[in-house]
N, CA and C atoms of all chains as a GROMACS GRO file, in nm:
protein
  648
    1MET      N    1  12.638  10.832  12.122
    1MET     CA    2  12.640  10.791  12.262
    1MET      C    3  12.616  10.912  12.351
    2ALA      N    4  12.570  10.888  12.474
    2ALA     CA    5  12.555  10.997  12.569
    2ALA      C    6  12.694  11.043  12.614
    3LYS      N    7  12.701  11.165  12.661
    3LYS     CA    8  12.827  11.217  12.714
    3LYS      C    9  12.867  11.133  12.835
    4PRO      N   10  12.984  11.070  12.832
    4PRO     CA   11  13.021  10.979  12.940
    4PRO      C   12  13.084  11.053  13.059
    5GLU      N   13  13.077  10.989  13.176
    5GLU     CA   14  13.148  11.044  13.294
    5GLU      C   15  13.300  11.036  13.273
    6LYS      N   16  13.341  10.924  13.217
    6LYS     CA   17  13.483  10.906  13.184
    6LYS      C   18  13.490  10.845  13.045
    7HIS      N   19  13.592  10.882  12.971
    7HIS     CA   20  13.608  10.833  12.834
    7HIS      C   21  13.746  10.769  12.824
    8VAL      N   22  13.746  10.640  12.798
    8VAL     CA   23  13.871  10.563  12.791
    8VAL      C   24  13.914  10.550  12.645
    9PHE      N   25  14.035  10.596  12.617
    9PHE     CA   26  14.092  10.585  12.483
    9PHE      C   27  14.207  10.486  12.488
   10VAL      N   28  14.199  10.384  12.403
   10VAL     CA   29  14.302  10.280  12.400
   10VAL      C   30  14.373  10.285  12.265
   11CYS      N   31  14.503  10.304  12.266
   11CYS     CA   32  14.578  10.307  12.140
   11CYS      C   33  14.568  10.173  12.071
   12ALA      N   34  14.536  10.176  11.943
   12ALA     CA   35  14.528  10.053  11.862
   12ALA      C   36  14.622  10.062  11.742
   13GLN      N   37  14.721  10.147  11.753
   13GLN     CA   38  14.812  10.171  11.639
   13GLN      C   39  14.897  10.048  11.610
   14SER      N   40  14.903  10.009  11.483
   14SER     CA   41  14.995   9.903  11.441
   14SER      C   42  15.096   9.960  11.343
   15ARG      N   43  15.211   9.894  11.336
   15ARG     CA   44  15.314   9.930  11.237
   15ARG      C   45  15.377   9.800  11.186
   16PRO      N   46  15.439   9.806  11.069
   16PRO     CA   47  15.497   9.682  11.014
   16PRO      C   48  15.604   9.625  11.107
   17PRO      N   49  15.621   9.493  11.107
   17PRO     CA   50  15.727   9.431  11.187
   17PRO      C   51  15.862   9.495  11.155
   18GLY      N   52  15.940   9.524  11.257
   18GLY     CA   53  16.072   9.582  11.236
   18GLY      C   54  16.072   9.734  11.227
   19HIS      N   55  15.955   9.797  11.227
   19HIS     CA   56  15.950   9.944  11.224
   19HIS      C   57  16.022   9.998  11.347
   20PRO      N   58  16.107  10.100  11.329
   20PRO     CA   59  16.188  10.148  11.443
   20PRO      C   60  16.107  10.204  11.560
   21ARG      N   61  15.987  10.252  11.536
   21ARG     CA   62  15.908  10.306  11.648
   21ARG      C   63  15.833  10.198  11.724
   22GLY      N   64  15.823  10.077  11.664
   22GLY     CA   65  15.737   9.977  11.726
   22GLY      C   66  15.594  10.027  11.726
   23SER      N   67  15.510   9.968  11.809
   23SER     CA   68  15.370  10.011  11.815
   23SER      C   69  15.302   9.946  11.933
   24CYS      N   70  15.188  10.005  11.971
   24CYS     CA   71  15.109   9.943  12.078
   24CYS      C   72  15.054   9.807  12.033
   25ALA      N   73  15.029   9.791  11.902
   25ALA     CA   74  14.981   9.660  11.855
   25ALA      C   75  15.086   9.553  11.883
   26GLN      N   76  15.210   9.586  11.854
   26GLN     CA   77  15.319   9.492  11.878
   26GLN      C   78  15.330   9.457  12.027
   27LEU      N   79  15.289   9.549  12.112
   27LEU     CA   80  15.301   9.530  12.257
   27LEU      C   81  15.173   9.474  12.320
   28GLY      N   82  15.076   9.441  12.237
   28GLY     CA   83  14.960   9.368  12.289
   28GLY      C   84  14.836   9.450  12.317
   29CYS      N   85  14.819   9.564  12.248
   29CYS     CA   86  14.704   9.649  12.278
   29CYS      C   87  14.570   9.585  12.240
   30ALA      N   88  14.571   9.495  12.145
   30ALA     CA   89  14.443   9.435  12.103
   30ALA      C   90  14.378   9.361  12.220
   31ALA      N   91  14.460   9.292  12.298
   31ALA     CA   92  14.406   9.219  12.414
   31ALA      C   93  14.357   9.317  12.521
   32VAL      N   94  14.425   9.430  12.534
   32VAL     CA   95  14.382   9.531  12.632
   32VAL      C   96  14.248   9.590  12.591
   33LEU      N   97  14.236   9.625  12.465
   33LEU     CA   98  14.110   9.680  12.415
   33LEU      C   99  13.997   9.579  12.428
   34GLN      N  100  14.027   9.456  12.394
   34GLN     CA  101  13.925   9.351  12.404
   34GLN      C  102  13.880   9.330  12.548
   35THR      N  103  13.975   9.337  12.641
   35THR     CA  104  13.941   9.318  12.782
   35THR      C  105  13.854   9.434  12.832
   36PHE      N  106  13.890   9.556  12.795
   36PHE     CA  107  13.802   9.668  12.829
   36PHE      C  108  13.662   9.645  12.772
   37ALA      N  109  13.654   9.604  12.647
   37ALA     CA  110  13.524   9.586  12.581
   37ALA      C  111  13.442   9.480  12.654
   38GLN      N  112  13.507   9.370  12.689
   38GLN     CA  113  13.437   9.262  12.759
   38GLN      C  114  13.386   9.310  12.895
   39GLN      N  115  13.472   9.381  12.968
   39GLN     CA  116  13.433   9.423  13.103
   39GLN      C  117  13.328   9.534  13.099
   40PHE      N  118  13.334   9.619  12.995
   40PHE     CA  119  13.227   9.719  12.977
   40PHE      C  120  13.094   9.647  12.953
   41GLU      N  121  13.100   9.544  12.869
   41GLU     CA  122  12.978   9.469  12.836
   41GLU      C  123  12.924   9.397  12.960
   42GLN      N  124  13.014   9.326  13.028
   42GLN     CA  125  12.972   9.248  13.146
   42GLN      C  126  12.917   9.339  13.256
   43GLY      N  127  12.982   9.454  13.275
   43GLY     CA  128  12.941   9.543  13.383
   43GLY      C  129  12.836   9.643  13.341
   44GLN      N  130  12.789   9.631  13.217
   44GLN     CA  131  12.691   9.726  13.162
   44GLN      C  132  12.736   9.870  13.184
   45LEU      N  133  12.859   9.895  13.146
   45LEU     CA  134  12.921  10.026  13.170
   45LEU      C  135  12.904  10.124  13.055
   46HIS      N  136  12.866  10.072  12.938
   46HIS     CA  137  12.847  10.162  12.823
   46HIS      C  138  12.736  10.261  12.855
   47GLY      N  139  12.759  10.388  12.824
   47GLY     CA  140  12.662  10.490  12.857
   47GLY      C  141  12.719  10.576  12.968
   48LYS      N  142  12.746  10.512  13.083
   48LYS     CA  143  12.810  10.585  13.192
   48LYS      C  144  12.956  10.618  13.154
   49PHE      N  145  13.023  10.520  13.094
   49PHE     CA  146  13.160  10.538  13.047
   49PHE      C  147  13.166  10.508  12.897
   50ALA      N  148  13.267  10.560  12.830
   50ALA     CA  149  13.284  10.532  12.688
   50ALA      C  150  13.421  10.472  12.664
   51LEU      N  151  13.430  10.393  12.558
   51LEU     CA  152  13.552  10.323  12.521
   51LEU      C  153  13.576  10.343  12.372
   52THR      N  154  13.692  10.394  12.337
   52THR     CA  155  13.722  10.424  12.197
   52THR      C  156  13.866  10.386  12.166
   53SER      N  157  13.886  10.322  12.053
   53SER     CA  158  14.023  10.293  12.007
   53SER      C  159  14.077  10.416  11.934
   54THR      N  160  14.210  10.428  11.934
   54THR     CA  161  14.270  10.546  11.871
   54THR      C  162  14.390  10.509  11.785
   55GLY      N  163  14.431  10.605  11.704
   55GLY     CA  164  14.562  10.600  11.641
   55GLY      C  165  14.668  10.634  11.744
   56CYS      N  166  14.789  10.653  11.698
   56CYS     CA  167  14.906  10.670  11.786
   56CYS      C  168  14.888  10.778  11.892
   57LEU      N  169  14.918  10.742  12.016
   57LEU     CA  170  14.915  10.837  12.127
   57LEU      C  171  15.056  10.883  12.167
   58GLY      N  172  15.155  10.833  12.099
   58GLY     CA  173  15.289  10.892  12.108
   58GLY      C  174  15.387  10.825  12.202
   59ALA      N  175  15.342  10.728  12.280
   59ALA     CA  176  15.434  10.665  12.375
   59ALA      C  177  15.462  10.521  12.329
   60CYS      N  178  15.505  10.509  12.203
   60CYS     CA  179  15.509  10.380  12.133
   60CYS      C  180  15.597  10.276  12.202
   61ASP      N  181  15.702  10.323  12.269
   61ASP     CA  182  15.797  10.227  12.326
   61ASP      C  183  15.754  10.176  12.463
   62ILE      N  184  15.653  10.240  12.522
   62ILE     CA  185  15.607  10.195  12.653
   62ILE      C  186  15.457  10.165  12.654
   63GLY      N  187  15.406  10.125  12.536
   63GLY     CA  188  15.267  10.086  12.526
   63GLY      C  189  15.245   9.949  12.587
   64PRO      N  190  15.124   9.899  12.582
   64PRO     CA  191  15.002   9.964  12.535
   64PRO      C  192  14.963  10.087  12.620
   65THR      N  193  14.918  10.189  12.548
   65THR     CA  194  14.887  10.318  12.609
   65THR      C  195  14.736  10.340  12.618
   66VAL      N  196  14.694  10.391  12.732
   66VAL     CA  197  14.552  10.420  12.757
   66VAL      C  198  14.545  10.561  12.815
   67ILE      N  199  14.450  10.641  12.768
   67ILE     CA  200  14.426  10.773  12.829
   67ILE      C  201  14.282  10.779  12.875
   68VAL      N  202  14.262  10.831  12.996
   68VAL     CA  203  14.127  10.850  13.049
   68VAL      C  204  14.099  11.000  13.061
   69TYR      N  205  13.996  11.045  12.991
   69TYR     CA  206  13.950  11.183  13.000
   69TYR      C  207  13.814  11.187  13.068
   70PRO      N  208  13.774  11.297  13.132
   70PRO     CA  209  13.836  11.428  13.129
   70PRO      C  210  13.953  11.446  13.225
   71ASP      N  211  13.996  11.339  13.290
   71ASP     CA  212  14.102  11.352  13.391
   71ASP      C  213  14.240  11.370  13.329
   72ALA      N  214  14.253  11.337  13.198
   72ALA     CA  215  14.382  11.348  13.131
   72ALA      C  216  14.489  11.265  13.202
   73VAL      N  217  14.453  11.143  13.237
   73VAL     CA  218  14.549  11.048  13.296
   73VAL      C  219  14.593  10.950  13.189
   74MET      N  220  14.725  10.941  13.167
   74MET     CA  221  14.778  10.843  13.073
   74MET      C  222  14.836  10.724  13.149
   75TYR      N  223  14.798  10.606  13.105
   75TYR     CA  224  14.858  10.483  13.157
   75TYR      C  225  14.945  10.421  13.048
   76THR      N  226  15.056  10.363  13.088
   76THR     CA  227  15.145  10.296  12.992
   76THR      C  228  15.173  10.153  13.040
   77LYS      N  229  15.223  10.072  12.945
   77LYS     CA  230  15.253   9.930  12.974
   77LYS      C  231  15.133   9.860  13.037
   78VAL      N  232  15.014   9.891  12.984
   78VAL     CA  233  14.892   9.832  13.039
   78VAL      C  234  14.877   9.688  12.989
   79LYS      N  235  14.848   9.600  13.081
   79LYS     CA  236  14.824   9.460  13.047
   79LYS      C  237  14.675   9.428  13.065
   80PRO      N  238  14.628   9.324  13.000
   80PRO     CA  239  14.486   9.288  13.016
   80PRO      C  240  14.447   9.272  13.163
   81GLU      N  241  14.540   9.218  13.244
   81GLU     CA  242  14.507   9.197  13.386
   81GLU      C  243  14.503   9.327  13.467
   82ASP      N  244  14.542   9.440  13.407
   82ASP     CA  245  14.531   9.570  13.475
   82ASP      C  246  14.395   9.637  13.452
   83VAL      N  247  14.323   9.589  13.353
   83VAL     CA  248  14.202   9.659  13.309
   83VAL      C  249  14.096   9.666  13.419
   84GLY      N  250  14.078   9.556  13.491
   84GLY     CA  251  13.979   9.553  13.598
   84GLY      C  252  14.005   9.659  13.704
   85GLU      N  253  14.133   9.678  13.735
   85GLU     CA  254  14.169   9.777  13.837
   85GLU      C  255  14.144   9.920  13.786
   86ILE      N  256  14.175   9.945  13.659
   86ILE     CA  257  14.148  10.078  13.603
   86ILE      C  258  13.997  10.107  13.609
   87ILE      N  259  13.918  10.006  13.577
   87ILE     CA  260  13.773  10.025  13.579
   87ILE      C  261  13.721  10.046  13.722
   88SER      N  262  13.762   9.957  13.813
   88SER     CA  263  13.704   9.964  13.948
   88SER      C  264  13.756  10.084  14.027
   89GLU      N  265  13.886  10.112  14.012
   89GLU     CA  266  13.944  10.219  14.094
   89GLU      C  267  13.925  10.357  14.029
   90HIS      N  268  13.964  10.367  13.902
   90HIS     CA  269  13.961  10.499  13.838
   90HIS      C  270  13.821  10.536  13.788
   91LEU      N  271  13.765  10.451  13.704
   91LEU     CA  272  13.635  10.488  13.645
   91LEU      C  273  13.526  10.493  13.752
   92GLN      N  274  13.523  10.391  13.836
   92GLN     CA  275  13.409  10.382  13.929
   92GLN      C  276  13.430  10.457  14.060
   93LYS      N  277  13.556  10.461  14.110
   93LYS     CA  278  13.581  10.532  14.237
   93LYS      C  279  13.648  10.668  14.217
   94GLY      N  280  13.694  10.695  14.095
   94GLY     CA  281  13.757  10.825  14.068
   94GLY      C  282  13.899  10.835  14.120
   95GLU      N  283  13.962  10.718  14.146
   95GLU     CA  284  14.100  10.721  14.197
   95GLU      C  285  14.195  10.658  14.096
   96PRO      N  286  14.269  10.740  14.022
   96PRO     CA  287  14.360  10.687  13.921
   96PRO      C  288  14.457  10.584  13.980
   97VAL      N  289  14.499  10.490  13.898
   97VAL     CA  290  14.588  10.382  13.942
   97VAL      C  291  14.732  10.430  13.929
   98GLU      N  292  14.789  10.470  14.042
   98GLU     CA  293  14.920  10.537  14.041
   98GLU      C  294  15.028  10.451  13.975
   99ARG      N  295  15.027  10.320  14.005
   99ARG     CA  296  15.136  10.234  13.957
   99ARG      C  297  15.139  10.221  13.805
  100LEU      N  298  15.030  10.256  13.738
  100LEU     CA  299  15.025  10.242  13.592
  100LEU      C  300  15.042  10.375  13.519
  101LYS      N  301  15.054  10.483  13.595
  101LYS     CA  302  15.061  10.615  13.530
  101LYS      C  303  15.188  10.629  13.446
  102ALA      N  304  15.176  10.700  13.334
  102ALA     CA  305  15.290  10.726  13.247
  102ALA      C  306  15.397  10.804  13.322
  103PRO      N  307  15.524  10.782  13.290
  103PRO     CA  308  15.632  10.861  13.351
  103PRO      C  309  15.610  11.010  13.324
  104ALA      N  310  15.650  11.092  13.418
  104ALA     CA  311  15.632  11.237  13.404
  104ALA      C  312  15.701  11.292  13.279
  105ALA      N  313  15.810  11.228  13.239
  105ALA     CA  314  15.882  11.274  13.120
  105ALA      C  315  15.796  11.258  12.994
  106VAL      N  316  15.698  11.168  13.000
  106VAL     CA  317  15.615  11.139  12.883
  106VAL      C  318  15.487  11.221  12.883
  107TRP      N  319  15.433  11.244  13.003
  107TRP     CA  320  15.296  11.301  13.010
  107TRP      C  321  15.286  11.387  13.135
  108ALA      N  322  15.336  11.507  13.128
  108ALA     CA  323  15.329  11.597  13.244
  108ALA      C  324  15.340  11.740  13.196
  109MET      N  325  15.430  11.205  12.383
  109MET     CA  326  15.402  11.349  12.374
  109MET      C  327  15.382  11.407  12.513
  110ALA      N  328  15.400  11.536  12.526
  110ALA     CA  329  15.371  11.601  12.654
  110ALA      C  330  15.219  11.605  12.674
  111LYS      N  331  15.179  11.617  12.799
  111LYS     CA  332  15.036  11.630  12.828
  111LYS      C  333  14.985  11.759  12.764
  112PRO      N  334  14.887  11.751  12.677
  112PRO     CA  335  14.841  11.870  12.606
  112PRO      C  336  14.739  11.952  12.685
  113GLU      N  337  14.730  12.080  12.652
  113GLU     CA  338  14.624  12.163  12.712
  113GLU      C  339  14.487  12.119  12.663
  114LYS      N  340  14.481  12.086  12.536
  114LYS     CA  341  14.356  12.034  12.476
  114LYS      C  342  14.395  11.917  12.387
  115HIS      N  343  14.309  11.818  12.383
  115HIS     CA  344  14.336  11.698  12.303
  115HIS      C  345  14.218  11.681  12.207
  116VAL      N  346  14.248  11.689  12.078
  116VAL     CA  347  14.146  11.680  11.974
  116VAL      C  348  14.141  11.538  11.920
  117PHE      N  349  14.025  11.477  11.928
  117PHE     CA  350  14.004  11.342  11.875
  117PHE      C  351  13.912  11.352  11.754
  118VAL      N  352  13.959  11.299  11.643
  118VAL     CA  353  13.881  11.305  11.518
  118VAL      C  354  13.845  11.163  11.476
  119CYS      N  355  13.716  11.134  11.464
  119CYS     CA  356  13.675  11.000  11.422
  119CYS      C  357  13.725  10.972  11.282
  120ALA      N  358  13.785  10.856  11.264
  120ALA     CA  359  13.835  10.813  11.132
  120ALA      C  360  13.773  10.680  11.092
  121GLN      N  361  13.659  10.649  11.153
  121GLN     CA  362  13.596  10.518  11.128
  121GLN      C  363  13.545  10.507  10.985
  122SER      N  364  13.577  10.396  10.920
  122SER     CA  365  13.519  10.368  10.788
  122SER      C  366  13.435  10.241  10.798
  123ARG      N  367  13.340  10.231  10.707
  123ARG     CA  368  13.259  10.109  10.693
  123ARG      C  369  13.237  10.083  10.545
  124PRO      N  370  13.204   9.959  10.509
  124PRO     CA  371  13.185   9.929  10.367
  124PRO      C  372  13.071  10.011  10.307
  125PRO      N  373  13.080  10.042  10.176
  125PRO     CA  374  12.971  10.114  10.110
  125PRO      C  375  12.839  10.043  10.131
  126GLY      N  376  12.734  10.116  10.163
  126GLY     CA  377  12.602  10.056  10.182
  126GLY      C  378  12.575  10.009  10.322
  127HIS      N  379  12.676  10.014  10.411
  127HIS     CA  380  12.654   9.974  10.550
  127HIS      C  381  12.546  10.063  10.611
  128PRO      N  382  12.450  10.003  10.685
  128PRO     CA  383  12.337  10.083  10.734
  128PRO      C  384  12.375  10.196  10.831
  129ARG      N  385  12.487  10.181  10.902
  129ARG     CA  386  12.523  10.288  10.996
  129ARG      C  387  12.597  10.402  10.926
  130GLY      N  388  12.645  10.378  10.804
  130GLY     CA  389  12.731  10.480  10.743
  130GLY      C  390  12.858  10.493  10.824
  131SER      N  391  12.929  10.602  10.807
  131SER     CA  392  13.053  10.623  10.883
  131SER      C  393  13.102  10.766  10.863
  132CYS      N  394  13.190  10.807  10.954
  132CYS     CA  395  13.251  10.939  10.937
  132CYS      C  396  13.338  10.943  10.812
  133ALA      N  397  13.397  10.829  10.774
  133ALA     CA  398  13.479  10.826  10.652
  133ALA      C  399  13.394  10.862  10.531
  134GLN      N  400  13.275  10.803  10.528
  134GLN     CA  401  13.184  10.830  10.416
  134GLN      C  402  13.144  10.978  10.413
  135LEU      N  403  13.145  11.041  10.530
  135LEU     CA  404  13.102  11.181  10.539
  135LEU      C  405  13.219  11.279  10.530
  136GLY      N  406  13.339  11.227  10.505
  136GLY     CA  407  13.450  11.319  10.475
  136GLY      C  408  13.546  11.345  10.589
  137CYS      N  409  13.556  11.254  10.686
  137CYS     CA  410  13.643  11.282  10.800
  137CYS      C  411  13.792  11.288  10.765
  138ALA      N  412  13.832  11.220  10.656
  138ALA     CA  413  13.974  11.221  10.622
  138ALA      C  414  14.022  11.364  10.593
  139ALA      N  415  13.938  11.440  10.524
  139ALA     CA  416  13.976  11.579  10.493
  139ALA      C  417  13.978  11.665  10.620
  140VAL      N  418  13.889  11.634  10.714
  140VAL     CA  419  13.888  11.708  10.841
  140VAL      C  420  14.015  11.680  10.920
  141LEU      N  421  14.050  11.552  10.930
  141LEU     CA  422  14.172  11.513  11.002
  141LEU      C  423  14.295  11.575  10.936
  142GLN      N  424  14.298  11.570  10.804
  142GLN     CA  425  14.413  11.625  10.731
  142GLN      C  426  14.425  11.776  10.753
  143THR      N  427  14.310  11.843  10.758
  143THR     CA  428  14.313  11.988  10.778
  143THR      C  429  14.361  12.023  10.918
  144PHE      N  430  14.314  11.947  11.018
  144PHE     CA  431  14.369  11.966  11.154
  144PHE      C  432  14.520  11.946  11.152
  145ALA      N  433  14.565  11.838  11.089
  145ALA     CA  434  14.708  11.805  11.089
  145ALA      C  435  14.788  11.918  11.022
  146GLN      N  436  14.738  11.968  10.911
  146GLN     CA  437  14.809  12.076  10.840
  146GLN      C  438  14.815  12.202  10.926
  147GLN      N  439  14.703  12.235  10.991
  147GLN     CA  440  14.701  12.360  11.070
  147GLN      C  441  14.781  12.345  11.199
  148PHE      N  442  14.784  12.224  11.256
  148PHE     CA  443  14.872  12.201  11.371
  148PHE      C  444  15.018  12.221  11.330
  149GLU      N  445  15.051  12.168  11.214
  149GLU     CA  446  15.189  12.180  11.164
  149GLU      C  447  15.224  12.326  11.135
  150GLN      N  448  15.136  12.392  11.061
  150GLN     CA  449  15.162  12.531  11.023
  150GLN      C  450  15.170  12.622  11.145
  151GLY      N  451  15.084  12.597  11.244
  151GLY     CA  452  15.081  12.683  11.362
  151GLY      C  453  15.173  12.637  11.472
  152GLN      N  454  15.249  12.532  11.445
  152GLN     CA  455  15.338  12.473  11.546
  152GLN      C  456  15.263  12.447  11.677
  153LEU      N  457  15.150  12.380  11.662
  153LEU     CA  458  15.061  12.358  11.777
  153LEU      C  459  15.086  12.227  11.849
  154HIS      N  460  15.160  12.135  11.784
  154HIS     CA  461  15.188  12.007  11.849
  154HIS      C  462  15.269  12.033  11.977
  155GLY      N  463  15.229  11.964  12.082
  155GLY     CA  464  15.294  11.986  12.212
  155GLY      C  465  15.198  12.059  12.302
  156LYS      N  466  15.158  12.178  12.260
  156LYS     CA  467  15.056  12.251  12.337
  156LYS      C  468  14.922  12.179  12.325
  157PHE      N  469  14.890  12.136  12.203
  157PHE     CA  470  14.768  12.062  12.177
  157PHE      C  471  14.803  11.928  12.114
  158ALA      N  472  14.714  11.831  12.125
  158ALA     CA  473  14.736  11.701  12.064
  158ALA      C  474  14.622  11.669  11.969
  159LEU      N  475  14.654  11.589  11.869
  159LEU     CA  476  14.558  11.549  11.765
  159LEU      C  477  14.568  11.399  11.746
  160THR      N  478  14.455  11.329  11.759
  160THR     CA  479  14.455  11.183  11.750
  160THR      C  480  14.332  11.137  11.672
  161SER      N  481  14.352  11.042  11.582
  161SER     CA  482  14.238  10.982  11.512
  161SER      C  483  14.180  10.872  11.599
  162THR      N  484  14.053  10.842  11.580
  162THR     CA  485  13.987  10.740  11.664
  162THR      C  486  13.902  10.645  11.581
  163GLY      N  487  13.863  10.536  11.644
  163GLY     CA  488  13.755  10.453  11.594
  163GLY      C  489  13.623  10.522  11.623
  164CYS      N  490  13.515  10.450  11.603
  164CYS     CA  491  13.379  10.507  11.609
  164CYS      C  492  13.351  10.582  11.739
  165LEU      N  493  13.299  10.704  11.724
  165LEU     CA  494  13.258  10.785  11.839
  165LEU      C  495  13.106  10.784  11.857
  166GLY      N  496  13.036  10.714  11.772
  166GLY     CA  497  12.896  10.683  11.798
  166GLY      C  498  12.792  10.771  11.731
  167ALA      N  499  12.836  10.879  11.668
  167ALA     CA  500  12.738  10.969  11.606
  167ALA      C  501  12.750  10.958  11.454
  168CYS      N  502  12.741  10.835  11.405
  168CYS     CA  503  12.777  10.802  11.267
  168CYS      C  504  12.695  10.877  11.162
  169ASP      N  505  12.570  10.908  11.196
  169ASP     CA  506  12.483  10.969  11.094
  169ASP      C  507  12.502  11.121  11.086
  170ILE      N  508  12.573  11.179  11.183
  170ILE     CA  509  12.592  11.324  11.180
  170ILE      C  510  12.739  11.360  11.188
  171GLY      N  511  12.823  11.270  11.138
  171GLY     CA  512  12.966  11.298  11.133
  171GLY      C  513  12.999  11.394  11.021
  172PRO      N  514  13.124  11.424  11.000
  172PRO     CA  515  13.239  11.385  11.082
  172PRO      C  516  13.233  11.440  11.225
  173THR      N  517  13.273  11.355  11.317
  173THR     CA  518  13.265  11.385  11.459
  173THR      C  519  13.402  11.416  11.518
  174VAL      N  520  13.406  11.518  11.602
  174VAL     CA  521  13.530  11.560  11.669
  174VAL      C  522  13.498  11.579  11.817
  175ILE      N  523  13.584  11.530  11.905
  175ILE     CA  524  13.567  11.558  12.048
  175ILE      C  525  13.693  11.627  12.100
  176VAL      N  526  13.674  11.732  12.178
  176VAL     CA  527  13.786  11.803  12.240
  176VAL      C  528  13.782  11.780  12.391
  177TYR      N  529  13.889  11.721  12.443
  177TYR     CA  530  13.904  11.701  12.587
  177TYR      C  531  14.016  11.788  12.637
  178PRO      N  532  14.020  11.826  12.766
  178PRO     CA  533  13.936  11.778  12.876
  178PRO      C  534  13.798  11.843  12.884
  179ASP      N  535  13.762  11.925  12.786
  179ASP     CA  536  13.635  11.997  12.795
  179ASP      C  537  13.515  11.908  12.767
  180ALA      N  538  13.540  11.791  12.702
  180ALA     CA  539  13.430  11.700  12.667
  180ALA      C  540  13.327  11.770  12.578
  181VAL      N  541  13.376  11.841  12.479
  181VAL     CA  542  13.288  11.904  12.380
  181VAL      C  543  13.290  11.820  12.253
  182MET      N  544  13.171  11.778  12.209
  182MET     CA  545  13.162  11.704  12.083
  182MET      C  546  13.110  11.797  11.973
  183TYR      N  547  13.180  11.794  11.861
  183TYR     CA  548  13.133  11.864  11.742
  183TYR      C  549  13.087  11.762  11.639
  184THR      N  550  12.981  11.794  11.566
  184THR     CA  551  12.932  11.705  11.461
  184THR      C  552  12.922  11.782  11.330
  185LYS      N  553  12.912  11.705  11.221
  185LYS     CA  554  12.903  11.763  11.085
  185LYS      C  555  13.016  11.864  11.061
  186VAL      N  556  13.135  11.828  11.106
  186VAL     CA  557  13.249  11.919  11.093
  186VAL      C  558  13.302  11.913  10.949
  187LYS      N  559  13.324  12.028  10.892
  187LYS     CA  560  13.381  12.038  10.757
  187LYS      C  561  13.525  12.090  10.767
  188PRO      N  562  13.604  12.065  10.665
  188PRO     CA  563  13.742  12.116  10.670
  188PRO      C  564  13.746  12.267  10.695
  189GLU      N  565  13.650  12.340  10.641
  189GLU     CA  566  13.652  12.486  10.658
  189GLU      C  567  13.612  12.530  10.800
  190ASP      N  568  13.568  12.435  10.884
  190ASP     CA  569  13.537  12.468  11.025
  190ASP      C  570  13.660  12.453  11.116
  191VAL      N  571  13.762  12.386  11.065
  191VAL     CA  572  13.874  12.349  11.151
  191VAL      C  573  13.947  12.471  11.207
  192GLY      N  574  13.968  12.570  11.123
  192GLY     CA  575  14.039  12.690  11.168
  192GLY      C  576  13.969  12.757  11.285
  193GLU      N  577  13.836  12.758  11.279
  193GLU     CA  578  13.758  12.821  11.386
  193GLU      C  579  13.766  12.741  11.516
  194ILE      N  580  13.763  12.608  11.504
  194ILE     CA  581  13.778  12.525  11.625
  194ILE      C  582  13.914  12.550  11.689
  195ILE      N  583  14.017  12.562  11.606
  195ILE     CA  584  14.151  12.587  11.660
  195ILE      C  585  14.161  12.726  11.722
  196SER      N  586  14.119  12.828  11.649
  196SER     CA  587  14.140  12.965  11.698
  196SER      C  588  14.048  12.998  11.816
  197GLU      N  589  13.924  12.953  11.809
  197GLU     CA  590  13.828  12.989  11.914
  197GLU      C  591  13.835  12.894  12.034
  198HIS      N  592  13.827  12.765  12.006
  198HIS     CA  593  13.820  12.670  12.118
  198HIS      C  594  13.959  12.640  12.176
  199LEU      N  595  14.048  12.593  12.090
  199LEU     CA  596  14.178  12.552  12.145
  199LEU      C  597  14.256  12.672  12.198
  200GLN      N  598  14.259  12.778  12.122
  200GLN     CA  599  14.346  12.890  12.160
  200GLN      C  600  14.280  12.990  12.254
  201LYS      N  601  14.150  13.013  12.239
  201LYS     CA  602  14.083  13.110  12.328
  201LYS      C  603  13.998  13.043  12.435
  202GLY      N  604  13.978  12.912  12.423
  202GLY     CA  605  13.899  12.842  12.525
  202GLY      C  606  13.750  12.860  12.512
  203GLU      N  607  13.706  12.903  12.393
  203GLU     CA  608  13.563  12.927  12.372
  203GLU      C  609  13.508  12.829  12.268
  204PRO      N  610  13.439  12.724  12.313
  204PRO     CA  611  13.386  12.626  12.219
  204PRO      C  612  13.299  12.692  12.111
  205VAL      N  613  13.296  12.631  11.994
  205VAL     CA  614  13.221  12.685  11.880
  205VAL      C  615  13.076  12.633  11.888
  206GLU      N  616  12.990  12.718  11.938
  206GLU     CA  617  12.852  12.676  11.968
  206GLU      C  618  12.781  12.617  11.846
  207ARG      N  619  12.799  12.678  11.730
  207ARG     CA  620  12.723  12.636  11.612
  207ARG      C  621  12.758  12.495  11.566
  208LEU      N  622  12.872  12.442  11.610
  208LEU     CA  623  12.914  12.309  11.567
  208LEU      C  624  12.890  12.201  11.673
  209LYS      N  625  12.841  12.242  11.790
  209LYS     CA  626  12.824  12.145  11.898
  209LYS      C  627  12.721  12.038  11.863
  210ALA      N  628  12.746  11.916  11.909
  210ALA     CA  629  12.653  11.806  11.888
  210ALA      C  630  12.518  11.838  11.952
  211PRO      N  631  12.409  11.788  11.893
  211PRO     CA  632  12.277  11.806  11.955
  211PRO      C  633  12.276  11.745  12.096
  212ALA      N  634  12.201  11.804  12.185
  212ALA     CA  635  12.195  11.756  12.324
  212ALA      C  636  12.147  11.611  12.331
  213ALA      N  637  12.067  11.570  12.236
  213ALA     CA  638  12.018  11.430  12.236
  213ALA      C  639  12.133  11.332  12.214
  214VAL      N  640  12.240  11.380  12.154
  214VAL     CA  641  12.353  11.293  12.122
  214VAL      C  642  12.459  11.294  12.231
  215TRP      N  643  12.479  11.411  12.293
  215TRP     CA  644  12.596  11.428  12.379
  215TRP      C  645  12.561  11.525  12.490
  216ALA      N  646  12.491  11.474  12.590
  216ALA     CA  647  12.454  11.563  12.701
  216ALA      C  648  12.428  11.479  12.825
   0.00000   0.00000   0.00000
């Protein structure tokens, strides 16, 4: 792929049911990733922006977790209905979505 | 995890044998990821730097592929014996390893 203006990484980590750390999969990351993929496709955003699934990003209890680089902004507790706002505000206007940012104790 | 100074993403994508796109798994990415993990552990680098495995980064025929953010530097054809240089030169000194950079046609 071409070097993107912004690169969205979505945690897709799963763990067995009952695992003490939980996981973003348990918290619904598959729907978040799918929503990003659909909106990238619909908006023809591939190329300008990139979307990649990842292993554990470390904030397992407050997932689903998304990181946007090169800005190094982490979002936590992301829901499918938040994806449109991340795309329109952060990716397209360059203004991170404050209400979804990870707590400073996690990512600062 | 704390916000890292540099975040290393290593493609861990696999595909079935004979798949026309191939994959970083087929090209040895597991050993690259393991070598990063070992050297992060040995050098006590976790915290200052982060290491995350990913799904496909798009350069399947010239993998294993590694991207370092926030610098947005992509490395291709990375071997386990290249990992030490990426850590010492790029992560620790801030000087990307020119000889391993992706071709401009892939990432520019």
